[in-house]
N, C-alpha and C positions, 0 to 999 in steps of 0.2 A: 512547665518549660515545653513550647513548640519545636518538632522537629525540624532541622534545617532538609534541603534536598539531598545532602549527602546520606543524612541520616536516613532519608525515605527509601533511596536505592540501595543501602546495605541492609536495610530490615529483614527482607526476604532471605536474604543470603543468611542472616544470623538465624533465623527461624528455621530454616532447612538444616544449617548443621547441628542444632540443638537437637531437632527430632532424629537426624540422623545417628547421633549421639547415644541419644537415650532408649533408642527404639527397643533394645534387647534387655531392659530393666523396666519399660515402661508398663505393662500389665503388673508387674509386682508392685511398683509403686503407687499407681492407680489405686489396686486394691486396700492396701496400705495405709497411705494417707488420708483416704476418701472412711477409712473405718469398714470398708465393703459397701458402702453407700452407693459407689457408683452401678453395681447390679440392679440395684432399685431404682435408679434413676433412668437408666436406659430401658429396663423393663415398663416403667410409669408413663415414660416418653410414648413410646409403640403402642400402649395401650390407648393412649388419647390420640395418638394417630388413627388407629383404627385399622391397622392394616392385616392381610389375610392372603390367601392363594392367589387372589387375582392381582396380587399387588406387584408392580415393577418397579424394583425400588434403585435408587441410586443414593448410596452412601459416601457423602464427600467428605473428606478428611478423614477418612475409615480407620485411620492406624492400623491398629492388628486385628483388628474384625470383630471386636468385642459387640457393637451394636448390630452388625449384619448377623451374628449368630443367635442374639435375641431376638431379631428377626426372624429367624428361621424358625425357630422354637414357637412364636406365634403365626407360623404357618406360611410364611412367605419363601418362595420358591427361585422366583428371579431376582437377582440380587446382583449388582455392578458396584464395586468397592473402588475408590478415586483417592489418592493421596498424591503429595507431592515428595513424601519422603519414599526412597527405594527400599531400605532397609525396615520400615513399616508395611511395604507393600510385600515384602519377601515374607515376613512372619506371619502376614493374613495368608499367604499361601500354603504356608507350611500345616498351620493349625486350623485352615479351613479347606482341605481338599475336595469339598465338596462344591466350592466355588470358583477352584484353581482355574486360570485362563480366562476368567471374567471380571479383571480390573486391570486399572492402567495407571500409569502416572503422570499427574497433572496438577494444575491448579483449578481453582472454584471459577475463575475468571474466562478460562478458554477450556470449556467440557468438549472432548472432540466425539459428542453424538449429534445425531439428526435433529431437527425440531420435532418436539411431541412425541418424544421416545418412551418416558417412563411414567408412571401414575403417583410415586413419591419420591421426594428427598427427602434425606436424613443428614443433619450434621451434628456432632455429639464435639461439645469444647473445643470447636476448630474455628467460630466466625472469627472469633477476635484475632486470628494469625491469618485471617486474609489481607492480602496488601491494598485491594480496592472494593469494599463491601457492595457498593452500589452495584457495580459492575458483576460482581458475582451473583447478588440476587437476581438482576436482569436475564443473566444465563440461566438460571434455576428455572426461570419465567418461561424461557425459550423451549427447554428440554422438555418441560412438564406438559403431559397431554389437559386437554380441557378438564377442569375439574381436578385436577391433581393437587397435591398437597404436599408443603413444605413444613418441615418439622424442624425445630432448633433447640438443643438441650445446650446449656450454657449458662457458667457461674454469675452471679451477680453479689454486690454490696447488700449485706442486710441493712434494713431500714431503722432499726431500733439499735439506740447508741450503744446499750449493754454488749447486744448481740455482735455488732460491728466493732466493738472494741476486743471479743472474744475471738471472732473470725479474723481480723487484723494482725493480732499477735501469732496466731497459730498460722497465718499464712507469710507473715514477714519473719517468722523467728523460727518455728520448729520444724515446718515443711521445708525450707531451704537446706535447713541443716542435715533432715534426716533423707530427704533427696538428694541431697548432693553427696553425702556420705555412700550412699548404695550406689548412685549412678556414676560417680565419680565426676560429675559435671556439675559445680556449684551455681555456674552463670545459667543454665538451662531450670534449674529450681529456684533461682531467683528471678528469672524471666515469668515465671509463672503469675506469682502475686502481682507484679508490676503491672503486666497485660490486663489483669481482671481488672485493677483500679481503673488504669486508663480507659479500657474501653467501657468501663460503667460510667464514667464521668462522662465520656463524650459520644456514645453511641446509645441510641433507642431503637430497637429490633422492628417494635412495631410500626414506627414511622419511615423506617429504611424497606420494610416490606409492602407499605403502601405505597411507596414513591416507585416502587418495583411492580406495581399494577397488580398487586395481592389484594383479594378480598377476605371476608370472613375472617380478620385475623385475631387471635386467641393468646393471651399471655396467662402461665401458669406458675404459680410460686411453689418450691416445694424445700422441706429441711428448714424451715425458721428463715426462709428467705434468701437463702445462700445460692440457689441454683433456680432456673426459669427456663418453662419450656413455653417457647412460641410458634405457633401454627397460623400458616396460611393458605388458602385457596386460588387457584388460577380461574379466573372466571371462564 
């Protein structure tokens, strides 16, 4: 079903409310509901990116800072976190005092950085929450230095029928029940599977990055195809 204009206007407010609400249970539920695989996914995505001590990293939709923390383990020292949730950024600061003062509350479509500021941009499980993905990707291109790299870690629906059945059963029934009970926000964990399914049907990250003038675009599949890593370079 196609969203009407009112739905489109209300969607950013709904998503912001959800993430402000679940921020203080976000890490626990990420680790629990992914069976700890989220640590592996972030580590693998950054290995594919090839970050190091020379990297200047902008982590968009940074949440509480798990991606930034893993980047630091891999040698990155210059890290900027950006998220539209105040509560997420508050927790980011509390557990990542090594980056305190170097993050800001914003949306991906309006990044308050000068042109060609960073060498790398990462987004973990956040692109499907953007309200205008093409505009966000063009903004990514703007703030990246020449030969800079964007890395997107995102859920997707597995292609094999049996895996898709198992995945949908877990995502639509078990995850909302457990996530809703622990977070006390059932709407939030109902939104997650709905957003993944809608995003997977309507959006092609490779094509969207190409339209934003990125090159050398690569897609990697992980964990039976339920997670994808997509990378692209700024020429």
